[in-house]
C-alpha positions in Angstrom: 110.8 88.0 80.4 111.4 88.8 84.1 112.9 86.2 86.7 112.3 86.2 90.3 114.6 84.0 92.4 113.9 83.2 95.8 116.0 81.2 98.3 113.5 80.1 101.0 114.8 79.9 104.2 113.4 78.9 108.1 111.2 82.2 108.7 112.7 84.4 105.8 113.9 84.3 102.0 116.1 86.0 100.0 114.7 87.5 96.7 116.3 89.1 93.5 114.6 90.0 90.4 116.3 90.2 87.1 115.4 91.2 83.5 116.8 88.9 80.6 120.4 89.1 80.4 120.8 89.7 83.7 119.7 93.3 84.2 119.2 93.5 88.1 115.3 95.3 88.7 115.9 94.2 92.4 119.2 93.7 94.2 118.9 90.5 96.5 116.9 91.4 99.8 115.4 89.6 102.5 111.7 89.4 103.6 110.4 87.8 106.4 107.7 85.0 106.2 104.9 87.7 107.3 101.7 88.3 106.0 102.8 92.0 105.1 106.0 91.1 103.6 104.5 88.3 101.4 101.4 90.4 100.2 104.0 93.2 99.3 106.2 90.5 97.4 103.5 89.7 95.2 102.1 93.0 94.9 105.4 94.2 93.5 105.9 91.3 91.1 102.1 92.1 89.8 103.3 95.7 89.0 105.9 94.5 86.6 103.5 94.0 84.0 105.7 91.7 81.9 105.9 87.9 81.6 107.2 86.5 84.7 108.8 83.5 86.0 109.4 82.3 89.8 112.0 80.1 90.8 112.2 79.0 94.3 114.8 77.0 95.8 114.0 75.3 99.4 116.1 72.7 101.3 118.3 72.0 97.9 115.1 71.6 95.8 114.4 73.8 93.1 111.1 74.7 91.7 109.7 76.6 88.8 106.5 78.2 88.7 104.9 79.6 85.8 
């Protein structure tokens, strides 16, 4: 399973993508909350072709999306 971690901040987010056992697919990087950046993130996640779990943290609250 692939895990996408997203730390949500005002105006931007930090994203990191990992395979099981911590193998890094995508180093932590920032994306802006623009339509173009968010569409690019969705596209890159869709291209992984494996079961993927997205975990987000915003304002101290953790959310998991399946």
